[in-house]
N, C-alpha and C positions, 0 to 999 in steps of 0.2 A: 503495500499499498505507500507505505514512505517512497519505492522508487516512481510508482505512479505521479504523486503528487510532486515530486522534486520535475518530472518531466514534464509535466503539465504547468508548471510555475515559470520554466525556463521558455514553453513553449510561446505562454500569452506574453513574458519579455520580451521574443524574439518582435512578435508580431504586433506588438507595443511601439519599438525600437522603429520597426519598418516604417508605420503608420509616420512618427513623428520627423523620420527622417526624409520622408516622401514630401511631406508637406512641408518640410523646411525647404526644399526643392521648389516645388509650387509659388511659396511665398516669397520668395526670390526674386520668380520669374512676373509674380502680381504685382510686385509692389519697386520693381526694377532696383532691386540693391546690388552693391558693389565692391563692399568691401570684402577684403582676405576672409573674416571669418565665416560672412555670409556667402562667399563664393566656395569656400570647403562645405560649409552643408548642404550646399546646392551638389556637392559631386555624391555625398555619401552615400547615396543611394544605389550609386552604379559601380561603388567598388566591387561588390561581387561580380560583376563584365568588367573585369582587367581594365581598371582604370579610366579607361576612355568613352566618355561620353558620347560623343560625334562619329560620324562615317567620313564627315567629307574636311575635316579641319586643313588638308593640304591641299585643298581646289585656290584656282588661282584667278580672281576677280577679270574680268573683263568690264569694260565701260558700256552704261546702258544707255541709249536716247530716252530721255523724258519728254512729255506733250502733253497739254493741254487735253482732256478729255469731255466729248458731249456725254453726262449724266445717263445712264439707262441705254445708250447705243449698243448695238450689239452686230457683229458682222463675225461670218462663217469660213473658215480655213479648211480649204481639204488637200490634204497632202497626196499627193499621188505620184509617181516616177513617170518619166516620159514616155517609156517604154511602154504603160498599162493602160494601155487605149480602151481594151475591153474594160478595166474595171473602172474607169472613169464614167464609162458610157451607161454603167448599169446603176452607179451611184449620185450622178447629175440630175435627172429627174426630182428625186425624192429631196437634194438639198434645193434646189428650185421652190419647191414647195411649202419649203417653210418662211419663204417672201422675206429671208436676210437680204443684206449685198453681201455677196461670195465673196470668193477667192479661191483661188487652183494656187497651191505652193509646189513648186516643182520638186521633190522631192528627192532624196541624194541615195544616187544609185550605191549600194554600200560595194558590189564587183569591181565598180572604176575607181576605186580608193585603195592607193599603195599601202604596201606594209609599213613604208617610211612615215609617211602623213599620217595612217593609224597610233603608234607608237609615239609619236609629236602630240597627239591628244587625247591618248587614254592612258591611262597606270596600271598596265598588265599586271604589275604584282597583287596591289587589292582587287581586282577584278579575281584573280586565282582565287585569293582567300576566300572570297564572298561567294564564290559559284564553284569553284573547283575545274576550272576551265578558262580557256579563252576565248574572248568574242569573236563571233562569227564578224565577219565584213559588213553582212547585210542588216546584223544588231547597230554595230555603230550608225549606219548608213540614217537606221530609222531616227535613230537618238538626235543626230545634226538634223533629221528634217524637221521634228517637235521644235529643237533649237533655232531653226529657221523660222518657223512658226509662231514662236513667242515673239521674236523678235520684230519681226511684221507687224505681232502683234499694238506695241508698245511703241511706235512708230505712229501708228493711227491714232485719229482721235477717237476710238473707241473705248466705251469701260469694259464690256466683257467680249470674250471670245468661243464659241463654239471650234472647235478642233475636231474635223475628222480625219481618219485613216479611211480610206480609198474603199476598206473590206467592208463599212459598215452599212447595217440596214435596219430599216426601223420604219415606224409607221410617221408620217410626216404631223398627221395632225394631231395624233397622239404624244409626240415629240415637243412638240408647239404648244401644248397645251402643259404639261410638264416647265417648259422654261417660264411661261409667265409667272405660276407662283415663287418658283425659284428668285426670279427679278425683283419680287416683290418682300422678297426674307433675306436679300442680300448680306444682312449683317449677319447670318449662319453659315456661311459657308466663303471660304476663298476657292476652291476649286469642289466642282461636282463630277466623278465619276458615272460616266450612263452607259460606259461599257466594259466591263470588267468580267473575271475569273474567280472563283474559289467563292465559296460562300462568306467567309468573311465574319461571321457572327453578328448583322448587323443589328443595332439598338435604336430604335427610333425616338427621333430628334422632333419634327413634326410632322402632320399631315399637309400633302398636298394636294392633289386632285386626284381622283378617279382611284380608289385606294390606294395612293402609292404615298410613300411617308420618305423626308429627306432621313440619314439614316448615316451613321458614325459605323463604322468597323472595329472590331477589337482585336481581328486577326487578318490575315495578311489577303490582301486582293492586288490584283494585276494587272495589266493592261490596257493599251491609251487607246483604244479605237474609236472612242467618242468623249468629251469632255469640255464642260463650262467651266472657265475659268477668269478670274478678275486682273487687276493689272498690279495689284500687292504680289500675287502666288507668281504671273510671269517677272518679274522682275527679281524677287525671293530665287525662283528654281535659274536665272541666270546667272545671279552668284557665283553657284557655286557647282555651276554648269560643268566647268573644265576641271583637273582630266574627267576625263568619262570616266566610271569606274563602276558602274553597273549599264542593265540594259535600264531605258528610260521610261518603261511601268513599273520599275522597283524603286527608280530614283522622284518620279514626279509625288507616288504617294508616300515616300518618308516625308508627314509632315512636321514630324518633332524637329527634324534638322532646319527648319525654315522660320519656324513658329507661324504657319498658316494653319486655316481648318478645312480638312480633306475631310469631304462627304460622300455620299455615295447615294440613290434614289431605289427602291424597291418595291415593290417587283421591277425587275431590272428593265430597259426599253428598249434598249439598241443593244444588238448580237453582231457577229461577224458571217457574214455570207459565202464567204468564199471556203475550203475544207482547206487547199491548200494556199502554202505561205511562197510570198515573195522576197520575202527575207531571208529564210531561213534555206538559201541556195547553197550551205555546206555543210558537214559531219561534224562536230562540236569537239573540240581537241581538248579529251579529257587529261586531269591533272591530278595522279593517283598517290604523291609524296604523303606520307604522316605528317608531315607539317602542315603541310594545306589541307589534309584532312581536319585537322585539329583547328583550324583557323575557321574553318567553315562552322565549325558546332559553332567557336565563339561566336560567330556573328548573325547565325540565326538565332541563339539565345536571346544575343543583345536587342535583336532587330524583334523578337516578338514579345521580347516585355516593354519594350518603350512603345510599338505600336499597342498593349495593351493598357497602359497609365495613361498615354496621349490621349488616346480614344476615349477610356473613359473619361477622363479630365475635361474634354472636348465635350460630350456631352451633357456632363452637370452643368457645366456653363449656358448651354444653349436650348435643352429641352425645355420643352412647353409647361412641363408639371412642374419640376422643381423652378423655372424662373417664374412659372406665379406663384408659390413658397414665397420665395426669397421676396417677390414684391408683396406679398403680403404682410411680411414678419418688417420692410421699410414702411408700412404705412400707405402699399400702394393699391389700386382697382383697377 
């Protein structure tokens, strides 16, 4: 009995310690505290994740152009390689029916990139540690295409952009009905993934329309076939884009790295049309060393924990039920 009691106390102590440390981390973020003691407290929750709390700390910043924008203005950017004429023909009618101004972005063909150029823009060592493989040329081309769209967006006077890959398939009327309430609730998100893979364990933030909800994801989701993005998020993504360390769908969903709100819509509304990929044009080059294997385990554990903590925190700050409770406590109705 005594052993059980001791174990219980130790368990309670560790749980309380974890809550206190995580609370200190978020308090620092909320209050924008910067003393050395406060910084130390903010790092404590992630010491078990081998000291480093950020995945992109060695990124190279590139200048980003700022322009005034028109409130509420939306444009559509379609990523399409010059040789993908069949895909363009299939997706154009759907995009045209949305009624927004749209522009085709000539996507980067990874097959045309040299090995020397890829080495100059990608962090191959980090890529290996994160994924136990070297990047495919098509994956690099895909990342560069999205970067091209983000820059084009920030050079415009639009407040929001919907970015499509050319294999997206959707009902234009259904998508348009979702976009309107999302814009009305723009303070709740910075990016909304509209074409995603994996379950993600969604938690509802607020209802939208036709039984769909804006949600946060407690576990990993990926794919970047269609997403709604604001200027703040585009700027943040460009700040840490180089060197490329991972596919773009892993990059833009890592909201904890950028201090923005990543959300999704459930049930999902956009799907991929084509079963074959124009990106995966070569076989993966797997890395089998023990050091890379261990680094991959650490990366996955780190990402999973950060995903869960940050998404749940986002949910607490934004969901309708909790927001109304907080408002009532503050005397608001």
